[in-house]
C-alpha positions, 0 to 999 in steps of 0.5 A, a space after each residue: 823920793 815918789 812915794 806909793 800907798 800900797 794898799 793891801 787888805 788885811 781880810 782873812 775870811 769872806 762871806 759866800 752867797 749862803 752865809 759861810 765863811 770862806 778863807 781870803 786875802 792878798 794874792 801873792 804874786 799880785 802883791 810881791 811883783 809891783 812890790 818889786 817893781 816899785 821899789 826897784 824903780 826907786 820909790 818909796 813903797 808904804 804897805 798900808 792895810 785898813 785896820 794896820 793888820 798885817 795882811 794875810 796871803 790867800 791860800 788859794 793864791 798860793 795854789 801851784 797853778 797860780 805861781 808858774 815860773 816865767 819860762 814855763 808861763 811865757 812858753 805856754 803862752 806861745 803855744 796857747 796863741 796857735 790855738 786859733 786864727 783869733 784870740 777871740 776864739 780862744 777860750 782857755 778856762 782855768 780848768 784847762 790851764 791848770 788841770 790838763 799839765 799845758 804849763 810843762 809844753 816848754 820842758 817836753 819841747 825840750 826833750 824833744 830837741 834832746 831828741 834832734 828836733 829843732 826848737 821850732 819842730 819841737 814847738 810845733 809837736 808841743 802846740 798840737 799836742 797841747 791844742 787837742 788836749 784843750 779842745 778834748 780836755 784830756 791830759 796833755 801827757 796822754 795826748 803825746 804818748 799816743 804819738 808813737 813817733 815821739 821817741 818819749 816814753 810816758 814816764 819821760 813825760 810824765 815826769 815833766 809834767 810833775 816836775 813842773 808842778 813841784 817847781 810851781 809849788 816852790 815857787 808859790 813857797 819862795 813868794 810867799 816867804 819873800 812877802 813874809 820878810 818884807 817889814 811892810 807886810 810885818 808891821 803896816 800903816 793903819 789907813 785909819 790913823 792917817 789924816 787928810 795932809 798924811 794922805 796927801 803926801 802919796 804920789 799914787 796908790 796901788 791895790 793888789 787883788 784877792 778876794 780881800 778887798 771885796 771884804 774891808 776895801 769896798 765900801 771903806 771910808 778912809 779909803 774914800 778919803 785916800 781916793 779923794 785926795 790923790 784924785 784932786 791932785 790927779 794923782 795915779 790910782 791903780 788896782 789890780 784884779 779884785 783890787 778894784 773894789 776900793 774903788 767902790 770906796 770913792 765918794 759921789 762928785 758935786 753932781 752926785 755921780 760917782 767919783 769914776 763915773 764914766 771911767 774906763 776900767 777892768 777888774 776881774 770878770 764874772 767869766 774868770 769868777 765862776 771858774 775859781 773856787 768862791 766863785 763855784 762855791 757862790 760869791 754874794 757879789 760879783 765885782 765887775 757888776 758892781 763897777 758897772 753898776 756905780 757908773 764903770 764903763 768896763 773894758 774887759 779882754 778879749 778872752 778870759 785870763 789874758 793880760 789886760 790893762 786900762 789907763 784912763 786919765 789917771 786910773 790904772 786896772 788890770 783885769 786878772 793875776 796874768 795882768 801884774 806886770 803890765 799894771 805894775 809897769 803902767 803904773 811905774 811909766 805914769 809916774 816917770 813921766 810926771 817926773 820927767 815933765 817936772 809934775 807933782 803926782 
């Protein structure tokens, strides 16, 4: 059976630039979705933390706006694509994406369909309103109310915005409960306890994000042993969002360069970090800068917050929370291809 080392941070606090402490940990969605996908694919997933302590869910990652139900998230993506002719011209900030009520677009569209509009007409109406809200930094509901021809009251529209938030809050709670019920998240294996032979038995490693990996996985000698063991076997090494901080633990090659020098990779970007709660408070260091300085050929997406995955040889990296499913699927595709060709990872 294919074995995946599921390397998760166990950090609970991070030191900011001013020396103060801030809560941290793993991001729930980034930890849960890949785990479930790998398990469904029939892989043996071993949850590992640096010190064997149970991983801790970052409270920030449990915020409702990081846990939109899939239908709302997908519909919002289809709406956002109408904002500009070229995706490079779309700059959707975390503030705009989370504080203007845009995620209720699907639900408002269903209200419009109930008044007799076709799905296409409803999509056009909510897309125009969302684009106005985006450009003018206004509440989606306010823009819709101004259009007196829609046949919807403010109360109806606001009810859908509120319902979307409530469902997101419930989903965040559900994801947290699900993770807590996974035995490996309660009793993880200590990375420090694994011998080199143990590490070589894994067929891949996956590190989810949250700011925690920047605390206890960057520059960690045992993480470096794991990366070196898998790299020698050309086994998939995958990391998501802030998870690529683990790559900074990789040892030098014989020529003195970083193990991943010259590799194309991505991670959470400075642009995205500047919009997060820790980023606004002031990070002690920034991940994409550190990777570039180490020797990475950094490859970010066309805009912040869009799904973006980079595969270079056996290294698989995802940029942000929105890249979660695509990153996990890239790992599964790589491992299945190896299995089909009878190649041990």
